[in-house]
C-alpha positions in Angstrom: -21.9 -23.9 9.7 -24.7 -22.2 11.9 -26.0 -18.7 10.4 -23.6 -16.1 11.6 -25.2 -12.5 12.2 -23.0 -10.6 14.6 -19.7 -10.7 16.1 -21.2 -12.4 18.8 -21.8 -15.7 17.0 -18.1 -16.0 16.3 -17.3 -17.4 19.8 -15.3 -14.2 20.5 -15.2 -13.0 24.4 -17.8 -10.2 25.1 -15.5 -7.6 25.7 -14.3 -7.6 21.7 -17.6 -7.4 20.3 -18.4 -4.7 22.8 -15.3 -3.0 21.0 -16.3 -3.6 17.6 -20.0 -2.5 18.5 -18.2 0.9 19.9 -16.3 1.5 16.9 -19.4 1.1 14.7 -18.5 -2.8 13.4 -21.9 -4.2 13.5 -21.8 -7.6 11.3 -18.8 -9.3 10.2 -17.6 -9.5 6.7 -17.3 -13.0 4.8 -13.6 -13.4 5.5 -14.4 -12.6 9.1 -16.9 -15.1 9.4 -14.8 -17.7 8.0 -11.5 -17.2 9.4 -12.1 -16.1 12.4 -13.6 -19.7 14.0 -10.9 -21.7 12.5 -8.0 -19.4 13.8 -9.5 -19.4 17.3 -9.3 -23.2 16.9 -6.0 -23.2 16.4 -5.6 -23.4 12.5 -3.0 -21.9 10.1 -5.1 -20.0 8.0 -4.6 -18.3 4.1 -7.3 -15.9 3.7 -8.0 -14.1 0.1 -10.5 -11.4 -0.4 -10.8 -8.4 -2.2 -9.5 -4.9 -0.8 -11.8 -3.4 1.6 -13.3 -6.6 2.8 -12.0 -6.3 6.6 -9.0 -8.6 6.5 -7.4 -6.8 9.3 -9.9 -7.5 11.6 -10.0 -11.3 10.5 -6.4 -12.0 12.3 -6.4 -8.7 14.9 -9.4 -10.0 16.9 -8.8 -13.9 17.4 -5.0 -12.7 18.1 -6.3 -10.3 20.9 -8.7 -13.3 22.3 -5.9 -15.6 22.9 -3.8 -13.1 24.2 -6.3 -12.2 26.9 -6.3 -15.8 27.8 -2.5 -15.9 28.3 -1.1 -12.5 28.0 2.8 -12.2 27.6 4.8 -10.2 25.1 6.2 -10.7 22.4 2.8 -12.7 21.5 2.4 -12.0 17.8 4.6 -10.6 14.9 2.7 -8.9 11.9 4.7 -8.7 8.7 3.6 -6.1 6.0 5.4 -4.6 3.1 4.8 -0.8 3.5 5.8 1.2 6.6 2.4 3.3 6.1 0.4 0.0 6.1 2.4 -1.1 9.5 1.1 2.0 11.3 -2.6 1.5 10.0 -2.6 -1.9 11.4 -1.1 -1.3 14.9 -3.7 1.4 14.7 -6.3 -0.9 14.7 -5.0 -3.6 17.2 -4.6 -0.3 19.5 -8.3 0.6 19.2 -9.5 -2.8 20.0 -6.8 -3.6 22.3 -7.7 -0.6 24.5 -9.8 -2.5 27.2 -6.9 -5.0 27.9 -4.1 -2.3 28.0 -2.5 -3.5 25.0 1.1 -2.7 24.2 2.1 -2.8 20.7 5.2 -1.5 18.4 6.0 -0.4 14.8 9.1 -1.4 13.6 9.7 0.2 10.3 12.7 1.9 8.5 13.0 5.7 8.4 12.8 5.5 12.3 15.2 5.9 15.2 16.8 2.3 15.9 17.7 2.8 19.3 14.4 3.9 20.3 12.6 0.9 18.6 15.7 -1.5 20.3 14.2 -0.1 23.4 10.7 -0.6 22.5 11.3 -4.4 21.7 13.3 -5.0 24.9 9.9 -3.9 26.9 8.3 -7.1 25.4 5.3 -5.3 23.8 2.4 -8.1 23.3 2.2 -7.1 19.3 5.1 -6.3 17.0 4.1 -5.1 13.5 7.2 -4.7 11.2 8.4 -4.3 7.6 10.8 -7.2 7.1 13.6 -5.2 6.6 14.4 -3.2 9.4 12.9 -6.4 11.6 16.0 -8.5 10.0 18.2 -5.4 10.7 17.3 -5.4 14.6 17.7 -9.3 14.5 21.3 -8.6 13.3 22.0 -5.7 15.7 20.8 -6.8 18.9 20.0 -9.2 21.4 17.6 -7.7 23.5 14.4 -9.0 22.5 13.3 -12.7 21.3 10.9 -13.8 19.0 10.8 -17.4 20.1 8.0 -17.4 22.0 5.5 -16.1 19.7 2.1 -17.7 19.3 1.4 -15.9 15.7 3.2 -15.1 13.0 0.8 -12.8 10.3 1.8 -12.2 6.7 -0.2 -9.3 5.5 -0.3 -8.4 1.9 1.2 -12.1 1.4 1.7 -11.9 -2.2 3.7 -9.2 -2.1 5.9 -10.2 1.0 6.3 -13.7 -0.6 6.8 -12.6 -4.3 10.7 -12.9 -4.1 11.8 -9.0 -2.9 12.3 -9.8 0.7 13.5 -13.5 0.5 16.6 -12.6 2.3 15.2 -10.5 5.1 12.1 -13.4 5.9 14.8 -16.2 6.0 16.4 -14.4 8.7 13.1 -13.8 10.5 11.6 -17.2 10.0 15.0 -18.7 11.6 14.2 -16.3 14.6 10.8 -17.7 15.1 9.5 -21.0 16.8 8.6 -24.0 15.1 5.3 -24.2 17.0 2.8 -20.9 16.0 0.1 -20.2 14.1 0.6 -18.8 10.5 -1.8 -16.5 9.1 -1.7 -15.3 5.6 -3.8 -12.3 4.1 -3.9 -10.9 0.8 -6.3 -9.4 -1.7 -4.5 -11.3 -4.8 -3.3 -14.7 -4.3 -0.4 -16.0 -6.3 1.9 -19.1 -6.6 3.3 -17.9 -3.0 1.0 -20.6 -1.7 3.7 -23.2 -2.0 6.1 -21.2 0.2 3.4 -20.8 2.7 3.2 -24.6 3.0 6.9 -24.5 3.9 6.5 -22.2 6.6 3.2 -23.7 8.2 3.4 -26.6 9.7 -0.1 -27.6 10.8 -3.0 -28.0 8.7 -3.8 -24.9 6.6 -7.2 -23.5 6.3 -7.9 -21.7 2.9 -10.4 -19.4 2.5 -10.9 -17.4 -1.0 -13.7 -15.1 -1.7 -16.1 -16.4 -4.1 -17.4 -14.2 -6.7 -20.0 -15.6 -9.1 -19.1 -12.9 -12.0 -15.7 -13.7 -11.5 -14.9 -9.9 -11.1 -11.6 -9.2 -9.1 -12.6 -5.9 -8.1 -15.7 -4.6 -6.0 -19.2 -4.3 -7.6 -19.4 -0.8 -6.0 -16.3 0.6 -7.9 -17.0 2.4 -11.3 -13.9 1.8 -13.6 -13.3 4.3 -16.2 -10.4 5.2 -18.8 -9.5 8.2 -20.4 -7.4 7.8 -23.9 -4.8 10.7 -24.2 -1.4 11.0 -25.9 1.7 10.5 -23.8 2.8 14.0 -24.2 -0.1 15.8 -22.7 -0.8 13.3 -20.1 -0.5 16.1 -17.1 -3.1 18.5 -18.7 -5.5 15.2 -19.2 -5.0 14.4 -15.9 -5.6 18.1 -14.7 -9.0 18.1 -16.6 -10.2 14.8 -15.2 -9.5 16.1 -11.7 -11.5 19.4 -12.8 -14.5 17.2 -14.4 -14.4 14.9 -11.2 -15.0 18.2 -8.9 -17.6 19.8 -10.8 -19.8 17.2 -9.8 -18.4 16.0 -6.4 -16.6 19.0 -4.4 -15.7 17.2 -1.3 -14.2 13.5 -2.0 -10.7 12.9 -1.5 -8.5 11.8 -4.7 -5.5 9.5 -4.7 -3.3 9.8 -7.9 -0.8 7.1 -8.5 1.9 7.4 -10.8 5.4 5.3 -11.4 8.7 6.9 -9.8 9.5 9.0 -7.0 10.5 11.5 -9.4 7.4 11.7 -11.4 5.5 11.7 -7.9 7.4 14.9 -6.8 7.4 16.6 -10.0 3.4 15.8 -10.3 2.9 17.0 -6.8 4.9 20.5 -7.4 3.4 21.1 -10.7 -0.5 20.5 -9.4 0.2 22.4 -6.3 1.5 25.5 -8.5 -1.5 25.2 -10.6 -4.0 25.6 -7.6 -4.5 22.2 -6.8 -3.3 21.8 -3.1 -2.1 18.2 -2.7 0.7 16.3 -0.6 3.1 13.4 -1.8 3.8 10.2 -0.7 6.9 8.0 -2.0 10.2 6.5 -0.9 12.5 9.2 -1.0 10.4 11.4 1.6 11.5 11.1 5.4 9.3 8.7 7.2 8.1 11.4 9.6 7.0 13.4 6.5 5.3 10.7 5.1 3.1 9.9 8.1 2.3 13.9 8.5 1.2 13.8 4.7 -0.8 10.7 5.3 -2.7 12.5 8.2 -3.5 15.5 6.4 -5.1 13.4 3.7 -6.7 11.1 6.1 -8.3 13.8 8.1 -9.2 15.6 4.8 -7.3 18.8 5.2 -5.7 18.4 2.0 -8.2 16.4 -0.4 -5.2 15.0 -3.1 -2.9 12.8 -2.6 -0.2 12.0 -5.1 1.7 8.4 -4.4 3.8 5.6 -5.9 2.7 2.1 -5.3 3.9 2.7 -1.5 0.4 3.8 -0.7 -1.4 1.2 -3.0 -1.8 -1.5 -0.4 -3.9 -2.0 2.2 -4.3 1.8 3.4 -7.9 2.4 4.4 -9.2 6.0 4.0 -13.0 6.3 3.8 -13.0 9.6 2.3 -11.3 8.5 -1.2 -14.2 8.8 -3.7 -11.7 8.6 -6.9 -8.5 6.7 -7.8 -6.5 8.0 -10.7 -3.7 6.0 -12.7 -1.9 8.8 -14.0 0.8 6.1 -15.2 -0.8 2.9 -15.4 0.7 -0.2 -13.7 2.7 -3.0 -15.7 1.2 -5.7 -13.2 -2.5 -6.2 -13.5 -2.5 -7.5 -9.7 -0.9 -3.7 -8.9 -4.0 -2.1 -10.7 -6.1 -4.3 -8.4 -4.5 -2.8 -5.2 -4.2 0.6 -6.5 -8.2 0.9 -7.2 -8.8 -1.0 -4.2 -8.2 2.4 -2.0 -11.9 3.5 -2.7 -15.2 1.1 -2.6 -14.0 0.1 0.2 -16.6 -1.6 2.8 -19.5 -1.4 0.4 -19.2 2.6 -0.3 -19.2 3.6 -4.1 -15.9 4.9 -5.7 -14.7 5.8 -9.1 -11.2 4.9 -10.5 -10.3 6.4 -14.1 -6.8 5.3 -15.7 -5.2 7.5 -18.2 -4.4 5.3 -21.0 -1.8 6.3 -23.9 -1.7 4.4 -27.4 1.2 2.4 -26.0 -0.8 1.1 -22.8 -3.8 -0.3 -25.0 -2.3 -4.1 -24.9 -2.1 -3.4 -21.0 -5.1 -2.2 -20.5 -6.6 -5.2 -22.2 -4.4 -7.5 -20.0 -6.1 -5.8 -17.1 -9.6 -6.2 -18.0 -9.3 -10.1 -18.6 -7.7 -10.0 -15.1 -10.2 -8.4 -13.4 -13.0 -9.9 -15.5 -14.8 -6.7 -16.6 -14.2 -4.2 -19.1 -13.5 -0.1 -18.5 -15.8 2.2 -20.1 -14.4 5.7 -21.2 -14.7 9.1 -19.1 -15.4 12.0 -21.1 -13.4 15.1 -20.6 -13.5 18.5 -22.8 -10.7 18.1 -25.3 -11.3 22.0 -25.8 -10.6 22.5 -22.2 -7.3 20.6 -22.2 -5.6 23.0 -25.3 -6.4 26.0 -23.2 -4.4 24.8 -20.0 -1.7 23.0 -22.0 0.9 25.7 -22.1 0.0 26.6 -18.3 0.9 23.2 -17.3 3.8 22.4 -19.5 5.5 25.9 -18.1 4.5 25.1 -14.4 6.3 21.3 -14.9 9.3 22.5 -16.4 9.5 25.3 -13.3 9.0 22.4 -11.3 12.0 20.4 -12.8 14.0 23.3 -12.3 13.0 23.6 -8.5 13.6 20.0 -8.0 17.1 20.1 -9.8 18.1 22.9 -7.3 17.4 20.7 -4.2 19.3 17.4 -2.8 16.4 15.2 -4.2 18.6 13.7 -6.7 21.5 13.4 -4.6 19.6 11.3 -2.1 18.5 9.1 -5.0 22.7 8.6 -5.7 23.3 7.5 -2.3 20.3 5.2 -1.9 21.6 3.5 -5.5 25.4 3.6 -4.4 24.1 1.7 -0.9 22.3 -1.0 -3.1 24.7 -1.4 -5.6 27.4 -1.8 -2.5 25.1 -4.4 -0.8 25.1 -6.2 -4.3 28.4 -6.7 -4.2 29.5 -4.4 -6.8 33.1 -2.8 -7.4 33.0 1.0 -6.0 34.8 2.2 -9.6 32.3 0.3 -11.3 29.2 1.8 -9.0 30.4 5.2 -10.2 30.9 4.0 -14.1 27.2 2.9 -13.7 25.6 5.9 -12.1 27.6 8.3 -14.5 25.8 6.0 -17.5 22.5 6.5 -15.8 23.1 10.3 -15.3 23.7 10.7 -19.2 20.9 8.8 -20.3 18.6 10.9 -18.1 20.2 14.0 -19.6 19.4 12.8 -23.0 15.9 12.1 -22.2 15.3 15.5 -20.4 16.6 17.1 -23.5 14.0 15.2 -25.9 11.4 16.3 -23.4 12.1 19.9 -23.6 12.5 19.8 -27.3 8.9 18.2 -27.6 7.6 20.8 -25.1 8.8 23.8 -27.3 7.4 22.2 -30.7 4.1 21.8 -28.7 4.1 25.5 -27.6 5.1 26.9 -31.1 
């Protein structure tokens, strides 16, 4: 292959590399250099590269080139696991497709289905969707067809093909034509490759980023850990933020935790102790999620607390620190989380709070990423001084959360899920009551623990 210096060497139309130039994109990344020519040549493609390596443009540019040669709708379908990522991909398509008056639409849950159905009936060029909501539309309305699409893109392929979305994907794959180009992209490639061969008809071009060092995270990322007791995790988190802020006044911080409830509680607690933040999790309405994300992206608010909803694909250039408040059980999810910083050649830091129970998991993560985490020093004496303030703030946040309909919403969602699984209504109520009892016991224990700490 001849040496590729700029976008103009990729056999792209002049209007496309002019658009890239206007957006400040001068040189294609390795995944773009390797995949774009093959996609333009009509091959199916699987691209695997670290987060922040420009995967979206690797499929958006060739799709837009093919679209302007033969414009019609619906031309391409892009599937992605999270709503926020769907909006981000659509925005990138819109920014580059401005010159050809591109029409795109985003089909995700949490938004009005009637409005979406109307948008689909207008046959936009590009549809970016989450599988669940698109499958709902295929079930409930016949105002649009996916039978003529030229491209099927599966972004974050490992997550989409990991089993959670099988039912919806079956429905979607049945609605698309046999003759199409299939493009799969992800930061981590798993055994999902076999599934790919079932839906890709042509010869598949597979490109995986090589890294001589065998490290699955980018070199610019400084990865650290803080060892702390489980009961005082939140106080250690506050001290980590304070220590980081002492040398970095303006960089944005993303904090990842495990559940919607923890995410909401942590957000309320930190807001109460003076760390203004926004939360992002599945129990928040879609419009509020987008508003929170926009505040964070525009740097109006510099701390975002999230569940793994935000771990995939989101590109927020100002993120300089990622904190794992609760370390993920799966090393692959760690890679996606920490990939929110040190993107596109910029530097960044990831700090994981590790309890004694997490040591094995830490080693597993280190084995997977091929590098060792180093310790991040925090002042233990400072933690002792803020301990009571943090636990009181958390207790108050729990009381306030109890007074809202947060848990009610959660119960409704659980009921829906169990009904869809075909469970008996009486059985459902018993199951939910049992879960309530267990939670009540757990909270009682936590209360007793906090009282012994403060005395």
